Short mmCIF file of the C-alpha atoms (twelve columns), coordinates in Angstrom:
data_MODEL
# 
_entry.id   MODEL 
# 
loop_
_atom_site.group_PDB 
_atom_site.id 
_atom_site.type_symbol 
_atom_site.label_atom_id 
_atom_site.label_alt_id 
_atom_site.label_comp_id 
_atom_site.label_asym_id 
_atom_site.label_seq_id 
_atom_site.Cartn_x 
_atom_site.Cartn_y 
_atom_site.Cartn_z 
_atom_site.pdbx_PDB_model_num 
ATOM 1   C CA . UNK A 1   -22.060 -9.470  -16.977 1 
ATOM 2   C CA . UNK A 2   -19.065 -11.787 -17.136 1 
ATOM 3   C CA . UNK A 3   -15.942 -9.815  -16.245 1 
ATOM 4   C CA . UNK A 4   -13.605 -12.492 -14.844 1 
ATOM 5   C CA . UNK A 5   -10.772 -12.629 -17.379 1 
ATOM 6   C CA . UNK A 6   -11.964 -9.624  -19.376 1 
ATOM 7   C CA . UNK A 7   -8.483  -8.101  -19.001 1 
ATOM 8   C CA . UNK A 8   -7.142  -10.841 -21.274 1 
ATOM 9   C CA . UNK A 9   -9.512  -9.872  -24.096 1 
ATOM 10  C CA . UNK A 10  -8.760  -6.144  -24.211 1 
ATOM 11  C CA . UNK A 11  -7.163  -4.613  -27.306 1 
ATOM 12  C CA . UNK A 12  -3.381  -4.328  -27.247 1 
ATOM 13  C CA . UNK A 13  -3.511  -0.516  -26.947 1 
ATOM 14  C CA . UNK A 14  -5.659  -0.687  -23.793 1 
ATOM 15  C CA . UNK A 15  -3.396  -3.349  -22.302 1 
ATOM 16  C CA . UNK A 16  -0.310  -1.180  -22.918 1 
ATOM 17  C CA . UNK A 17  -2.048  1.855   -21.440 1 
ATOM 18  C CA . UNK A 18  -2.979  -0.061  -18.275 1 
ATOM 19  C CA . UNK A 19  0.463   -1.665  -18.007 1 
ATOM 20  C CA . UNK A 20  2.141   1.739   -18.319 1 
ATOM 21  C CA . UNK A 21  -0.134  3.135   -15.616 1 
ATOM 22  C CA . UNK A 22  0.717   0.204   -13.308 1 
ATOM 23  C CA . UNK A 23  4.451   0.748   -13.862 1 
ATOM 24  C CA . UNK A 24  4.195   4.451   -12.982 1 
ATOM 25  C CA . UNK A 25  1.947   3.674   -9.991  1 
ATOM 26  C CA . UNK A 26  4.496   1.110   -8.797  1 
ATOM 27  C CA . UNK A 27  7.383   3.566   -9.122  1 
ATOM 28  C CA . UNK A 28  5.458   5.980   -6.896  1 
ATOM 29  C CA . UNK A 29  4.515   3.287   -4.386  1 
ATOM 30  C CA . UNK A 30  8.006   1.845   -4.071  1 
ATOM 31  C CA . UNK A 31  9.575   5.316   -3.897  1 
ATOM 32  C CA . UNK A 32  7.374   5.831   -0.838  1 
ATOM 33  C CA . UNK A 33  8.835   2.643   0.632   1 
ATOM 34  C CA . UNK A 34  12.332  3.998   0.046   1 
ATOM 35  C CA . UNK A 35  11.310  7.035   2.101   1 
ATOM 36  C CA . UNK A 36  10.016  4.742   4.876   1 
ATOM 37  C CA . UNK A 37  13.400  3.021   4.854   1 
ATOM 38  C CA . UNK A 38  15.202  6.392   5.062   1 
ATOM 39  C CA . UNK A 39  13.196  7.349   8.158   1 
ATOM 40  C CA . UNK A 40  14.184  4.036   9.804   1 
ATOM 41  C CA . UNK A 41  10.533  3.085   10.345  1 
ATOM 42  C CA . UNK A 42  10.982  -0.479  9.147   1 
ATOM 43  C CA . UNK A 43  11.000  -1.886  12.697  1 
ATOM 44  C CA . UNK A 44  8.671   -1.264  15.663  1 
ATOM 45  C CA . UNK A 45  11.030  0.957   17.678  1 
ATOM 46  C CA . UNK A 46  11.774  3.061   14.582  1 
ATOM 47  C CA . UNK A 47  8.051   3.526   13.913  1 
ATOM 48  C CA . UNK A 48  7.501   4.696   17.478  1 
ATOM 49  C CA . UNK A 49  10.541  6.985   17.418  1 
ATOM 50  C CA . UNK A 50  9.517   8.574   14.122  1 
ATOM 51  C CA . UNK A 51  6.182   9.785   15.508  1 
ATOM 52  C CA . UNK A 52  6.816   10.080  19.262  1 
ATOM 53  C CA . UNK A 53  10.380  11.383  19.115  1 
ATOM 54  C CA . UNK A 54  13.525  10.269  20.897  1 
ATOM 55  C CA . UNK A 55  14.461  13.329  22.949  1 
ATOM 56  C CA . UNK A 56  14.795  11.132  26.076  1 
ATOM 57  C CA . UNK A 57  17.439  8.939   24.404  1 
ATOM 58  C CA . UNK A 58  20.856  10.488  24.984  1 
ATOM 59  C CA . UNK A 59  22.648  7.848   22.860  1 
ATOM 60  C CA . UNK A 60  20.944  8.772   19.600  1 
ATOM 61  C CA . UNK A 61  22.760  10.172  16.575  1 
ATOM 62  C CA . UNK A 62  19.715  12.029  15.234  1 
ATOM 63  C CA . UNK A 63  17.363  13.897  17.550  1 
ATOM 64  C CA . UNK A 64  13.684  13.486  16.697  1 
ATOM 65  C CA . UNK A 65  10.784  15.266  18.339  1 
ATOM 66  C CA . UNK A 66  7.187   14.153  18.776  1 
ATOM 67  C CA . UNK A 67  5.109   15.231  15.808  1 
ATOM 68  C CA . UNK A 68  2.490   17.880  16.434  1 
ATOM 69  C CA . UNK A 69  -1.239  17.331  16.042  1 
ATOM 70  C CA . UNK A 70  -1.467  19.338  12.826  1 
ATOM 71  C CA . UNK A 71  1.403   17.383  11.250  1 
ATOM 72  C CA . UNK A 72  -0.121  14.041  12.322  1 
ATOM 73  C CA . UNK A 73  -3.523  14.915  10.906  1 
ATOM 74  C CA . UNK A 74  -1.908  16.010  7.643   1 
ATOM 75  C CA . UNK A 75  0.104   12.788  7.372   1 
ATOM 76  C CA . UNK A 76  -2.892  10.586  8.133   1 
ATOM 77  C CA . UNK A 77  -5.310  12.547  5.937   1 
ATOM 78  C CA . UNK A 78  -3.080  12.613  2.861   1 
ATOM 79  C CA . UNK A 79  -1.981  8.998   3.172   1 
ATOM 80  C CA . UNK A 80  -5.465  7.562   3.683   1 
ATOM 81  C CA . UNK A 81  -6.808  9.528   0.716   1 
ATOM 82  C CA . UNK A 82  -3.922  8.776   -1.637  1 
ATOM 83  C CA . UNK A 83  -3.626  5.102   -0.663  1 
ATOM 84  C CA . UNK A 84  -7.391  4.701   -1.104  1 
ATOM 85  C CA . UNK A 85  -7.092  5.983   -4.668  1 
ATOM 86  C CA . UNK A 86  -4.072  3.771   -5.351  1 
ATOM 87  C CA . UNK A 87  -5.922  0.644   -4.218  1 
ATOM 88  C CA . UNK A 88  -9.181  1.719   -5.862  1 
ATOM 89  C CA . UNK A 89  -7.486  2.065   -9.250  1 
ATOM 90  C CA . UNK A 90  -5.420  -1.102  -8.895  1 
ATOM 91  C CA . UNK A 91  -8.509  -2.942  -7.609  1 
ATOM 92  C CA . UNK A 92  -10.519 -1.784  -10.614 1 
ATOM 93  C CA . UNK A 93  -7.908  -3.366  -12.894 1 
ATOM 94  C CA . UNK A 94  -7.805  -6.513  -10.728 1 
ATOM 95  C CA . UNK A 95  -11.581 -6.952  -11.086 1 
ATOM 96  C CA . UNK A 96  -11.012 -7.868  -14.732 1 
ATOM 97  C CA . UNK A 97  -8.201  -10.370 -14.167 1 
ATOM 98  C CA . UNK A 98  -8.830  -14.086 -14.470 1 
ATOM 99  C CA . UNK A 99  -8.555  -15.360 -10.887 1 
ATOM 100 C CA . UNK A 100 -10.623 -17.386 -8.436  1 
ATOM 101 C CA . UNK A 101 -13.273 -15.042 -7.002  1 
ATOM 102 C CA . UNK A 102 -12.334 -15.413 -3.320  1 
ATOM 103 C CA . UNK A 103 -8.634  -14.713 -3.982  1 
ATOM 104 C CA . UNK A 104 -9.471  -11.791 -6.241  1 
ATOM 105 C CA . UNK A 105 -11.801 -10.269 -3.646  1 
ATOM 106 C CA . UNK A 106 -9.128  -10.629 -0.970  1 
ATOM 107 C CA . UNK A 107 -6.605  -8.785  -3.162  1 
ATOM 108 C CA . UNK A 108 -9.142  -6.047  -3.904  1 
ATOM 109 C CA . UNK A 109 -10.713 -5.476  -0.469  1 
ATOM 110 C CA . UNK A 110 -7.993  -6.204  2.092   1 
ATOM 111 C CA . UNK A 111 -5.724  -3.246  1.211   1 
ATOM 112 C CA . UNK A 112 -8.433  -0.838  2.368   1 
ATOM 113 C CA . UNK A 113 -8.378  -2.474  5.812   1 
ATOM 114 C CA . UNK A 114 -4.574  -2.332  5.836   1 
ATOM 115 C CA . UNK A 115 -4.673  1.380   5.000   1 
ATOM 116 C CA . UNK A 116 -7.012  2.023   7.942   1 
ATOM 117 C CA . UNK A 117 -4.999  -0.181  10.292  1 
ATOM 118 C CA . UNK A 118 -1.668  1.302   9.241   1 
ATOM 119 C CA . UNK A 119 -2.568  4.978   9.436   1 
ATOM 120 C CA . UNK A 120 -5.192  4.641   12.158  1 
ATOM 121 C CA . UNK A 121 -2.590  2.654   14.085  1 
ATOM 122 C CA . UNK A 122 -0.064  5.447   13.643  1 
ATOM 123 C CA . UNK A 123 -2.579  7.896   15.116  1 
ATOM 124 C CA . UNK A 124 -3.414  5.632   18.077  1 
ATOM 125 C CA . UNK A 125 0.286   5.053   18.713  1 
ATOM 126 C CA . UNK A 126 0.828   8.828   18.636  1 
ATOM 127 C CA . UNK A 127 -1.872  9.387   21.285  1 
ATOM 128 C CA . UNK A 128 -0.270  6.808   23.570  1 
ATOM 129 C CA . UNK A 129 -1.331  3.300   22.524  1 
ATOM 130 C CA . UNK A 130 2.269   2.341   21.778  1 
ATOM 131 C CA . UNK A 131 1.601   -1.368  21.098  1 
ATOM 132 C CA . UNK A 132 -0.092  -0.229  17.862  1 
ATOM 133 C CA . UNK A 133 3.405   0.013   16.341  1 
ATOM 134 C CA . UNK A 134 3.204   -3.766  15.799  1 
ATOM 135 C CA . UNK A 135 -0.164  -3.468  14.039  1 
ATOM 136 C CA . UNK A 136 1.259   -0.651  11.906  1 
ATOM 137 C CA . UNK A 137 4.216   -2.777  10.890  1 
ATOM 138 C CA . UNK A 138 2.188   -5.929  10.147  1 
ATOM 139 C CA . UNK A 139 -0.539  -4.100  8.216   1 
ATOM 140 C CA . UNK A 140 2.063   -2.106  6.270   1 
ATOM 141 C CA . UNK A 141 3.898   -5.275  5.254   1 
ATOM 142 C CA . UNK A 142 0.624   -6.969  4.276   1 
ATOM 143 C CA . UNK A 143 -0.423  -3.917  2.243   1 
ATOM 144 C CA . UNK A 144 2.886   -3.990  0.355   1 
ATOM 145 C CA . UNK A 145 2.710   -7.747  -0.267  1 
ATOM 146 C CA . UNK A 146 -0.802  -7.412  -1.670  1 
ATOM 147 C CA . UNK A 147 0.188   -4.418  -3.802  1 
ATOM 148 C CA . UNK A 148 3.151   -6.345  -5.224  1 
ATOM 149 C CA . UNK A 149 1.104   -9.503  -5.820  1 
ATOM 150 C CA . UNK A 150 -1.650  -7.553  -7.569  1 
ATOM 151 C CA . UNK A 151 0.828   -5.704  -9.761  1 
ATOM 152 C CA . UNK A 152 2.591   -8.908  -10.787 1 
ATOM 153 C CA . UNK A 153 -0.690  -10.675 -11.603 1 
ATOM 154 C CA . UNK A 154 -2.062  -7.723  -13.573 1 
ATOM 155 C CA . UNK A 155 1.180   -7.208  -15.519 1 
ATOM 156 C CA . UNK A 156 1.377   -10.921 -16.315 1 
ATOM 157 C CA . UNK A 157 -2.178  -10.960 -17.620 1 
ATOM 158 C CA . UNK A 158 -1.738  -7.705  -19.524 1 
ATOM 159 C CA . UNK A 159 1.565   -8.472  -21.218 1 
ATOM 160 C CA . UNK A 160 2.339   -12.179 -21.137 1 
ATOM 161 C CA . UNK A 161 -0.682  -14.455 -20.767 1 
ATOM 162 C CA . UNK A 162 -2.517  -15.177 -23.988 1 
ATOM 163 C CA . UNK A 163 -6.296  -15.332 -24.169 1 
ATOM 164 C CA . UNK A 164 -7.659  -18.782 -24.886 1 
ATOM 165 C CA . UNK A 165 -11.205 -19.336 -26.087 1 
ATOM 166 C CA . UNK A 166 -12.736 -22.027 -23.882 1 
# 
């Protein structure tokens, strides 16, 4: 079955449905990033402080305590599940875009590794492997770049690019 570029051939109603879904998905994703920014976890020391606390730092404005095991497992569990669904659904749409196969597969598969590295890294950092904060930051940035790239490509092919018979 030939599916590369199938997105371009869909009826207008299906394209609008998928585009609307991607917009709503993006609002949810980027709202989550606003929350990350609010918790000051956009730099390595902020990531570490958010999960391991800062009760030893007397110069801090906001006291933070190390998260408990139950809270950590809840955070990791819910994020891995929800992010897996986000990237599964976006990946399913990306399968039907017209792109070179290797690039398309990278955009579809890599986010799953980033999800595991980001949230697995948070857990390992929490249990004492503090250098994982750098892995968490890098994988989180990569995950967001791939999400944004995929959304832009899908929206372009759904709403702007015209199908050409070749």
